[in-house]
VOTIPA-727786 format. One line per 10 residues: for each residue x, y, z of N, C-alpha, C. Coordinates in steps of 0.02 Angstrom, whole numbers, plus 50000, padded with zeros to 5 digits. Layout:
N
X/Y/Z/X/Y/Z/X/Y/Z | ...
This chain:
354
50043/49940/50000/50000/50000/50000/50044/50062/50000 | 50022/50113/49965/50062/50174/49962/50065/50209/50030 | 50119/50245/50041/50125/50284/50103/50070/50336/50105 | 50048/50353/50166/49995/50402/50174/50014/50468/50140 | 50077/50487/50143/50098/50550/50113/50084/50552/50038 | 50085/50493/50006/50073/50490/49934/49999/50498/49917 | 49956/50490/49967/49885/50492/49955/49856/50562/49967 | 49896/50608/49993/49872/50674/50011/49887/50725/49956 | 49847/50777/49950/49861/50829/49900/49929/50861/49911 | 49961/50880/49856/50026/50912/49859/50020/50988/49871
49962/51016/49855/49951/51087/49865/49885/51095/49902 | 49876/51149/49940/49813/51159/49975/49755/51161/49926 | 49704/51121/49939/49646/51118/49895/49583/51126/49937 | 49534/51159/49908/49470/51171/49941/49415/51136/49902 | 49365/51113/49939/49306/51084/49906/49276/51134/49857 | 49274/51197/49876/49243/51248/49833/49280/51256/49767 | 49343/51233/49763/49380/51236/49700/49348/51193/49647 | 49305/51146/49667/49276/51097/49621/49201/51107/49612 | 49179/51169/49624/49108/51184/49615/49095/51206/49543 | 49038/51187/49517/49013/51213/49454/48937/51213/49456
48907/51255/49415/48835/51260/49412/48808/51215/49356 | 48759/51174/49373/48730/51127/49325/48655/51137/49322 | 48628/51152/49263/48555/51156/49257/48523/51090/49275 | 48471/51093/49316/48440/51032/49342/48414/50987/49287 | 48394/51017/49231/48365/50976/49177/48417/50933/49142 | 48481/50944/49155/48534/50902/49125/48550/50840/49167 | 48519/50833/49225/48529/50773/49266/48485/50718/49238 | 48516/50666/49211/48478/50612/49179/48436/50575/49231 | 48372/50569/49218/48326/50535/49264/48312/50463/49243 | 48332/50445/49183/48320/50377/49159/48372/50362/49105
48386/50298/49093/48434/50281/49041/48404/50289/48971 | 48447/50295/48922/48424/50294/48852/48401/50223/48835 | 48364/50218/48780/48338/50153/48759/48395/50104/48744 | 48451/50129/48716/48509/50087/48702/48568/50111/48743 | 48601/50065/48776/48657/50083/48820/48711/50123/48782 | 48732/50097/48725/48789/50126/48690/48771/50187/48648 | 48708/50209/48651/48687/50269/48614/48705/50333/48652 | 48730/50327/48713/48749/50386/48751/48804/50424/48714 | 48805/50489/48725/48857/50530/48695/48923/50520/48731 | 48977/50533/48695/49045/50524/48721/49086/50585/48703
49110/50621/48752/49152/50680/48741/49225/50658/48742 | 49260/50669/48687/49331/50652/48683/49372/50709/48711 | 49414/50694/48761/49454/50745/48795/49527/50725/48789 | 49559/50742/48733/49630/50725/48725/49674/50773/48765 | 49738/50757/48772/49782/50804/48807/49785/50871/48771 | 49796/50924/48808/49807/50990/48779/49868/50985/48732 | 49867/51013/48671/49817/51060/48646/49763/51028/48602 | 49752/50963/48608/49701/50931/48567/49632/50960/48579 | 49592/50961/48527/49526/50991/48532/49475/50941/48559 | 49428/50965/48598/49372/50923/48620/49331/50903/48559
49302/50843/48562/49263/50819/48505/49203/50779/48531 | 49147/50786/48497/49085/50752/48516/49078/50687/48476 | 49062/50634/48512/49052/50569/48480/48998/50532/48519 | 48994/50466/48509/48948/50423/48546/48987/50363/48572 | 48960/50332/48624/48995/50274/48653/49003/50219/48601 | 48954/50210/48556/48961/50157/48506/49016/50171/48455 | 49047/50231/48459/49104/50246/48415/49170/50220/48443 | 49170/50192/48503/49232/50171/48536/49274/50123/48494 | 49245/50075/48457/49289/50032/48417/49332/50070/48367 | 49309/50127/48343/49350/50167/48298/49398/50213/48334
49392/50220/48399/49434/50264/48438/49490/50228/48475 | 49480/50162/48486/49530/50122/48520/49571/50082/48469 | 49625/50053/48493/49671/50016/48449/49673/49943/48468 | 49688/49901/48419/49701/49830/48435/49758/49826/48485 | 49749/49785/48536/49799/49779/48588/49786/49822/48649 | 49738/49869/48644/49717/49907/48703/49681/49860/48751 | 49683/49876/48815/49650/49837/48867/49599/49880/48903 | 49535/49861/48898/49482/49894/48937/49474/49856/49002 | 49477/49892/49058/49469/49860/49123/49401/49882/49152 | 49359/49833/49166/49292/49844/49192/49287/49825/49266
49239/49854/49300/49222/49833/49368/49162/49786/49364 | 49171/49724/49387/49119/49673/49379/49074/49666/49441 | 49074/49716/49485/49030/49713/49543/48957/49713/49521 | 48915/49683/49563/48843/49679/49549/48805/49714/49605 | 48758/49757/49585/48720/49796/49634/48667/49752/49667 | 48662/49757/49733/48611/49722/49770/48552/49769/49784 | 48491/49743/49788/48434/49785/49809/48441/49800/49884 | 48474/49855/49900/48500/49866/49967/48458/49911/50011 | 48401/49936/49985/48361/49983/50025/48300/49946/50054 | 48290/49956/50119/48235/49924/50155/48200/49975/50198
48138/49961/50216/48099/50005/50259/48069/49963/50315 | 48059/49995/50373/48031/49959/50429/48005/50007/50482 | 47993/49978/50541/47962/50015/50595/47991/49993/50662 | 48009/50042/50703/48033/50027/50771/47974/50007/50816 | 47991/49978/50873/47939/49958/50920/47897/50017/50943 | 47927/50077/50942/47891/50137/50962/47845/50163/50908 | 47849/50133/50848/47807/50155/50793/47842/50200/50743 | 47903/50222/50760/47940/50266/50714/47962/50230/50652 | 47959/50266/50595/47979/50237/50532/48055/50237/50525 | 48081/50187/50490/48153/50178/50482/48168/50162/50408
48222/50191/50383/48247/50173/50317/48317/50144/50326 | 48331/50088/50294/48395/50054/50299/48427/50051/50230 | 48489/50072/50225/48527/50065/50163/48589/50024/50179 | 48589/49962/50156/48645/49917/50169/48707/49942/50133 | 48762/49946/50170/48825/49968/50141/48869/49909/50122 | 48865/49855/50161/48905/49796/50145/48876/49735/50181 | 48874/49679/50145/48855/49615/50176/48915/49589/50215 | 48903/49568/50277/48958/49545/50321/48958/49470/50331 | 48907/49437/50310/48901/49365/50319/48832/49344/50297 | 48814/49283/50314/48750/49256/50290/48691/49298/50313
48694/49326/50374/48637/49362/50401/48654/49430/50431 | 48714/49454/50421/48734/49519/50449/48753/49568/50394 | 48745/49632/50409/48763/49684/50362/48783/49747/50400 | 48824/49788/50367/48838/49855/50390/48794/49902/50350 | 48761/49950/50383/48711/49989/50348/48704/50058/50378 | 48678/50104/50337/48653/50167/50361/48582/50157/50385 | 48564/50188/50440/48497/50183/50467/48470/50253/50477 | 48416/50267/50442/48384/50332/50448/48322/50327/50492 | 48323/50363/50548/48266/50362/50595/48264/50428/50632 | 48206/50444/50661/48199/50507/50697/48244/50509/50758
48256/50451/50789/48301/50447/50846/48351/50390/50834 | 48412/50400/50858/48465/50351/50847/48446/50284/50879 | 48445/50230/50839/48428/50164/50868/48484/50140/50914 | 48465/50108/50969/48513/50085/51018/48530/50011/51007 | 48591/49991/51028/48607/49919/51023/48556/49877/51060 | 48535/49823/51028/48485/49779/51056/48414/49795/51033 | 48404/49854/51004/48337/49871/50979/48322/49832/50916 | 48258/49823/50902/48237/49784/50844/48192/49826/50799 | 48197/49811/50735/48158/49846/50684/48119/49794/50645 | 48053/49801/50643/48010/49757/50603/48012/49781/50530
48029/49737/50485/48037/49756/50415/47971/49750/50377 | 47958/49798/50333/47897/49797/50293/47894/49734/50250 | 47952/49709/50229/47954/49651/50184/47950/49585/50223 | 47944/49589/50289/47942/49529/50330/48007/49518/50367 | 48004/49485/50424/48063/49475/50464/48080/49537/50504 | 48137/49535/50538/48157/49592/50578/48233/49597/50581 | 48256/49655/50606/48327/49670/50611/48342/49688/50683 | 48398/49662/50708/48423/49681/50774/48484/49725/50765 | 48486/49781/50801/48544/49826/50799/48597/49799/50847 | 48655/49779/50820/48708/49752/50862/48754/49806/50889
48763/49861/50851/48807/49914/50874/48827/49959/50817 | 48875/50004/50830/48898/50052/50780/48964/50030/50751 | 48976/50052/50689/49040/50044/50655/49052/50110/50619 | 49080/50158/50655/49088/50225/50628/49020/50257/50617 | 49008/50280/50555/48944/50311/50540/48890/50259/50523 | 48909/50196/50521/48862/50143/50503/48841/50103/50565 | 48790/50061/50555/48767/50014/50606/48780/49943/50583 | 48795/49899/50630/48800/49827/50615/48733/49796/50634 | 48703/49763/50585/48635/49737/50593/48634/49661/50586 | 48595/49629/50628/48582/49557/50623/48512/49548/50594
48507/49514/50537/48443/49504/50504/48413/49437/50525 | 48349/49438/50541/48311/49378/50556/48260/49370/50500 | 48282/49338/50446/48240/49328/50386/48246/49254/50366 | 48198/49229/50326/48195/49157/50314/48246/49129/50265 | 48286/49172/50233/48337/49148/50186/48403/49182/50202 | 48456/49158/50169/48519/49194/50172/48506/49266/50148 | 48536/49314/50181/48520/49384/50170/48527/49403/50096 | 48581/49382/50064/48592/49400/49994/48535/49377/49950 | 48510/49316/49962/48455/49290/49922/48389/49324/49940 | 48379/49338/50003/48317/49370/50025/48310/49440/49996
48366/49476/49993/48364/49544/49966/48342/49547/49893 | 48355/49494/49856/48338/49494/49785/48263/49506/49773 | 48222/49483/49820/48150/49494/49811/48121/49542/49864 | 48157/49553/49919/48130/49595/49972/48157/49666/49970 | 48218/49675/49944/48249/49741/49945/48228/49784/49885 | 48241/49848/49891/48228/49895/49837/48294/49922/49811 | 48297/49933/49745/48358/49957/49714/48374/50028/49740 | 48435/50040/49762/48452/50106/49790/48475/50155/49736 | 48428/50181/49697/48447/50232/49648/48477/50292/49683 | 48523/50327/49649/48554/50386/49680/48502/50439/49699
48517/50480/49749/48467/50529/49773/48449/50582/49723 | 48491/50594/49672/48475/50646/49622/48428/50620/49568 | 48412/50555/49568/48361/50529/49523/48294/50534/49560 | 48254/50581/49538/48194/50601/49575/48133/50559/49555 | 48138/50495/49565/48082/50450/49551/48095/50384/49588 | 48043/50345/49593/48050/50279/49623/48079/50231/49571 | 48119/50182/49593/48146/50134/49544/48091/50092/49513 | 48099/50078/49448/48051/50037/49412/48081/49970/49395 | 48041/49928/49362/48065/49862/49343/48125/49866/49296 | 48125/49916/49250/48180/49922/49203/48246/49936/49238
48243/49970/49295/48305/49987/49331/48341/49924/49356 | 48304/49871/49369/48336/49809/49392/48386/49784/49341 | 48373/49797/49277/48419/49778/49224/48467/49835/49207 | 48441/49895/49200/48481/49949/49172/48528/49982/49223 | 48514/49975/49288/48561/50000/49338/48608/49943/49359 | 48628/49904/49309/48672/49847/49318/48711/49840/49252 | 48776/49829/49256/48814/49818/49195/48799/49749/49167 | 48811/49739/49102/48797/49674/49071/48848/49622/49093 | 48904/49643/49123/48956/49597/49145/48958/49591/49222 | 48907/49616/49257/48906/49613/49330/48901/49541/49353
48944/49522/49401/48942/49452/49424/48958/49445/49498 | 48997/49491/49527/49017/49485/49597/48971/49528/49641 | 48926/49496/49678/48875/49531/49716/48905/49570/49774 | 48884/49634/49782/48907/49670/49841/48903/49745/49838 | 48886/49776/49781/48885/49848/49776/48815/49875/49793 | 48813/49937/49817/48749/49971/49827/48741/50028/49778 | 48789/50037/49734/48783/50085/49679/48820/50055/49619 | 48796/50071/49560/48826/50042/49500/48891/50078/49482 | 48938/50042/49452/48996/50074/49421/48972/50103/49354 | 48953/50166/49354/48908/50192/49302/48940/50197/49233
49006/50206/49228/49036/50207/49161/49025/50142/49124 | 49021/50087/49161/49010/50022/49131/48940/50012/49104 | 48892/50054/49126/48823/50047/49103/48816/50059/49028 | 48864/50093/48997/48859/50110/48926/48875/50052/48880 | 48903/49998/48907/48927/49944/48864/48874/49890/48859 | 48852/49877/48797/48805/49822/48784/48841/49767/48746 | 48806/49712/48735/48838/49654/48704/48862/49669/48634 | 48824/49708/48596/48844/49725/48527/48909/49765/48527 | 48915/49813/48573/48976/49853/48577/49035/49810/48598 | 49025/49766/48647/49079/49723/48669/49102/49678/48611
49055/49653/48572/49074/49611/48514/49115/49651/48463 | 49095/49713/48451/49131/49755/48403/49201/49771/48428 | 49208/49782/48493/49274/49796/48521/49319/49734/48517 | 49290/49675/48530/49329/49613/48523/49353/49605/48451 | 49308/49618/48404/49326/49611/48333/49382/49659/48314 | 49386/49717/48348/49439/49765/48335/49506/49741/48364 | 49504/49694/48410/49565/49671/48443/49576/49702/48511 | 49525/49735/48537/49530/49763/48605/49518/49706/48655 | 49558/49704/48707/49552/49652/48758/49516/49679/48819 | 49489/49632/48859/49450/49651/48918/49481/49620/48981
49480/49657/49035/49499/49632/49100/49450/49657/49152 | 49451/49626/49211/49403/49644/49263/49436/49651/49331 | 49413/49700/49369/49427/49704/49440/49359/49704/49475 | 49360/49696/49540/49298/49703/49579/49309/49758/49631 | 49265/49807/49632/49263/49855/49686/49189/49865/49703 | 49171/49845/49764/49101/49851/49785/49087/49923/49806 | 49053/49958/49762/49038/50029/49775/48992/50033/49835 | 49012/50073/49885/48975/50077/49948/48929/50137/49951 | 48889/50139/50003/48843/50195/50013/48880/50260/50022 | 48942/50257/50044/48982/50317/50053/48992/50357/49989
48983/50325/49932/48992/50360/49869/48941/50416/49860 | 48884/50411/49896/48832/50463/49892/48842/50518/49944 | 48891/50510/49989/48900/50558/50042/48940/50619/50017 | 48917/50679/50031/48954/50738/50009/49017/50749/50050 | 49064/50786/50022/49121/50809/50060/49097/50864/50106 | 49107/50857/50171/49077/50903/50220/49126/50955/50246 | 49188/50953/50224/49238/51002/50246/49264/51038/50184 | 49283/51101/50192/49309/51137/50133/49382/51122/50121 | 49421/51114/50175/49492/51097/50168/49498/51022/50157 | 49520/51002/50098/49518/50931/50080/49565/50888/50122
49614/50918/50153/49658/50877/50195/49621/50851/50257 | 49563/50880/50272/49524/50858/50330/49470/50807/50311 | 49464/50792/50247/49412/50745/50225/49433/50673/50241 | 49386/50635/50268/49397/50563/50282/49360/50524/50228 | 49398/50489/50187/49368/50452/50131/49334/50389/50157 | 49279/50371/50125/49243/50310/50144/49283/50248/50121 | 49269/50192/50153/49303/50129/50138/49262/50088/50087 | 49298/50055/50043/49267/50009/49996/49312/49948/49987 | 49280/49890/49976/49317/49828/49967/49331/49816/49893 | 49391/49792/49879/49410/49780/49809/49451/49717/49803
49455/49693/49741/49498/49637/49724/49528/49648/49655 | 49594/49654/49654/49632/49656/49591/49669/49590/49587 | 49648/49547/49542/49675/49479/49540/49740/49473/49500 | 49773/49417/49509/49837/49404/49475/49828/49403/49399 | 49771/49377/49375/49760/49374/49303/49757/49443/49273 | 49723/49489/49306/49719/49558/49281/49788/49591/49282 | 49827/49579/49334/49894/49607/49338/49936/49583/49278 | 49931/49520/49261/49968/49494/49204/49943/49524/49138 | 49878/49534/49132/49851/49566/49072/49879/49637/49064 | 49882/49674/49118/49908/49742/49116/49981/49741/49094
50020/49695/49122/50092/49692/49104/50101/49674/49031 | 50063/49625/49007/50069/49606/48936/50048/49663/48890 | 49996/49699/48909/49973/49755/48868/50027/49808/48863 | 50055/49826/48920/50106/49879/48920/50168/49857/48882 | 50189/49794/48891/50248/49769/48856/50239/49769/48781 | 50176/49759/48758/50162/49757/48686/50146/49826/48658 | 50149/49877/48699/50136/49945/48676/50063/49965/48675 | 50020/49925/48706/49950/49941/48710/49935/49989/48768 | 49874/50014/48769/49853/50060/48821/49805/50025/48869 | 49811/50043/48933/49765/50019/48984/49713/50073/48995
49650/50056/48985/49596/50105/48989/49547/50084/49044 | 49542/50123/49096/49497/50108/49151/49427/50131/49135 | 49379/50086/49141/49309/50103/49129/49279/50123/49196 | 49285/50187/49212/49256/50214/49272/49306/50229/49327 | 49286/50274/49371/49329/50294/49427/49338/50237/49476 | 49290/50191/49481/49298/50135/49528/49355/50089/49506 | 49364/50080/49441/49420/50040/49416/49486/50074/49433 | 49489/50139/49422/49551/50175/49437/49565/50174/49512 | 49513/50181/49552/49523/50178/49625/49551/50110/49645 | 49524/50057/49616/49548/49990/49632/49620/49981/49610
49636/50000/49549/49703/49990/49523/49755/50032/49561 | 49738/50094/49576/49785/50136/49613/49796/50109/49684 | 49745/50079/49713/49752/50050/49779/49797/49988/49779 | 49804/49957/49720/49846/49897/49714/49916/49912/49690 | 49933/49976/49682/50001/49994/49660/50049/49992/49719 | 50108/49964/49707/50161/49962/49758/50226/49986/49725 | 50249/50045/49746/50311/50073/49719/50309/50076/49643 | 50252/50098/49616/50245/50107/49544/50228/50044/49506 | 50218/49988/49540/50203/49925/49507/50136/49898/49530 | 50096/49875/49482/50031/49846/49498/50041/49774/49522
50013/49759/49581/50018/49693/49611/49949/49669/49632 | 49938/49604/49637/49873/49579/49660/49859/49606/49730 | 49796/49623/49742/49776/49650/49807/49702/49638/49818 | 49684/49615/49877/49614/49610/49897/49608/49638/49967 | 49561/49683/49977/49552/49714/50042/49518/49781/50036 | 49520/49820/50089/49486/49884/50089/49533/49940/50066 | 49503/49992/50040/49541/50052/50022/49504/50113/50046 | 49544/50163/50065/49518/50230/50080/49555/50282/50039 | 49584/50261/49984/49625/50307/49944/49584/50367/49922 | 49613/50426/49928/49581/50489/49910/49626/50524/49860
49604/50527/49797/49646/50551/49743/49624/50621/49724 | 49669/50669/49729/49656/50738/49712/49714/50765/49670 | 49706/50823/49638/49762/50852/49600/49825/50857/49642 | 49880/50838/49612/49944/50831/49647/49965/50759/49653 | 49916/50714/49647/49928/50642/49646/49934/50621/49573 | 49983/50581/49557/49992/50557/49488/49964/50487/49480 | 49914/50480/49438/49884/50414/49424/49928/50379/49372 | 49953/50320/49390/49999/50283/49347/49969/50219/49318 | 49913/50198/49344/49888/50131/49327/49852/50128/49260 | 49827/50184/49234/49791/50184/49171/49817/50239/49126
49806/50228/49060/49827/50276/49010/49769/50319/48984 | 49708/50299/49000/49648/50337/48981/49591/50311/49025 | 49537/50349/49027/49478/50330/49066/49415/50343/49026 | 49367/50298/49032/49298/50312/49013/49262/50328/49078 | 49231/50386/49082/49199/50405/49145/49139/50449/49131 | 49089/50443/49174/49030/50487/49169/49047/50556/49195 | 48998/50601/49192/49005/50668/49221/48983/50666/49294 | 49022/50697/49337/49014/50688/49409/48987/50750/49443 | 48962/50740/49504/48931/50794/49542/48982/50849/49560 | 48958/50911/49565/49002/50965/49589/49029/50948/49658
49093/50964/49669/49126/50957/49734/49131/50885/49758 | 49125/50837/49712/49128/50767/49731/49200/50741/49727 | 49214/50687/49764/49280/50657/49762/49295/50628/49693 | 49243/50609/49656/49254/50582/49589/49277/50636/49541 | 49248/50696/49547/49271/50752/49506/49343/50770/49524 | 49360/50765/49587/49429/50778/49609/49477/50727/49579 | 49456/50664/49576/49499/50612/49548/49514/50624/49474 | 49462/50637/49435/49475/50646/49363/49514/50711/49351 | 49508/50760/49396/49548/50820/49391/49622/50805/49404 | 49635/50757/49448/49704/50736/49459/49732/50702/49396
49690/50668/49359/49712/50630/49301/49723/50675/49240 | 49675/50717/49225/49678/50756/49163/49694/50830/49174 | 49697/50852/49236/49708/50922/49251/49642/50958/49263 | 49638/50996/49316/49575/51027/49335/49550/51075/49281 | 49595/51115/49253/49573/51163/49202/49544/51127/49141 | 49577/51072/49120/49553/51035/49062/49485/51003/49077 | 49477/50975/49136/49414/50943/49155/49358/50995/49156 | 49371/51053/49185/49318/51104/49188/49303/51133/49119 | 49353/51136/49076/49340/51155/49006/49292/51104/48974 | 49305/51040/48986/49262/50988/48958/49191/50993/48987
49185/51007/49051/49119/51012/49082/49081/51073/49055 | 49115/51128/49044/49081/51186/49014/49056/51170/48945 | 49096/51133/48906/49075/51112/48839/49014/51066/48844 | 49017/51019/48890/48962/50970/48897/48897/51005/48916 | 48901/51054/48960/48840/51091/48980/48813/51131/48921 | 48858/51164/48884/48837/51204/48827/48805/51160/48773 | 48830/51099/48765/48805/51053/48714/48749/51008/48740 | 48726/51020/48800/48669/50985/48829/48681/50911/48838 | 48741/50893/48859/48754/50823/48878/48711/50806/48940 | 48700/50742/48950/48663/50717/49008/48713/50697/49063
48698/50715/49125/48746/50708/49179/48727/50653/49229 | 48779/50629/49263/48776/50582/49320/48761/50510/49298 | 48732/50470/49342/48733/50397/49334/48704/50372/49269 | 48646/50398/49248/48615/50376/49186/48632/50423/49128 | 48684/50464/49137/48701/50514/49087/48753/50491/49038 | 48784/50539/49004/48834/50526/48952/48903/50517/48983 | 48953/50511/48939/49020/50492/48963/49074/50533/48928 | 49135/50527/48953/49194/50556/48922/49246/50501/48911 | 49286/50509/48859/49348/50471/48851/49404/50520/48867 | 49435/50509/48924/49479/50559/48955/49551/50535/48953
49595/50579/48931/49666/50563/48929/49704/50606/48979 | 49762/50583/49002/49799/50621/49054/49826/50686/49027 | 49838/50732/49074/49869/50795/49055/49939/50783/49029 | 49959/50821/48979/50024/50811/48948/50082/50828/48993
């Protein structure tokens, strides 16, 4: 793991440095009919010009021998509702499954639930509060199946808070990548949502290779940065796995002159967490890595990424990669050209600053 000093900003940075104004109507409330029909803003290094394209144009933009790295996490229906013994309503958002019947979760209630208290679930069964784990609660579920299986029919999909509607049946498919397989996320790795089977086939035909990491996106991804001085921000924890096979794929790609392209900030977060003295090594465990300008991202040569919330840690990460001025130039262009923003929105193909 990198030294803590390597994870901190090199210059004083403020949350307010990453603010921008976004018209509310540009926040995508639903996916397009076709995944790969989303627009794609090409952001080459300066002085290259920004260019408008579509995600389905990627086979013509990438080269044979390039490696696309995807996050294969699968979103669980992690939102539940219930009632305390006093009658108060409770909302539960599972952050991580801890075993067959336990989970770490956010609990929203009018009064803080105490250890030993029980919550009757609207979907049946009940939850016992075992204690606190930082800002989360550790919960014991008393339900008739293993928790992971029970959630598939009892839980509700946790759409991001900026999507102002209830989840529908289509979201069960569309808020999930087509290559999702490792159960454990409470939010989708949204850059991967743009890839459908037809696009993957076209990329394979071009000679582009695919690799996978797992990073279970946690509920903390929706939490705002609450301090203005970024050195005081405490990053949320997420579990990841960068396997030996992916490490070998990256080495072979680089040795052959190909490019490693991370599909989404979660992939880059996973890969950077697995770097040791400039070398990618297998790693499984938790990360709290916080990437801001001043940090040099070495694990990828380009990124496919959606447009991120103002003042978010994801916007800070891509600013570290491509340069804050370049990123904000791209965002101004995207707003002027009426791109769609956030989870169900459009994407960028982003290259590092020169």
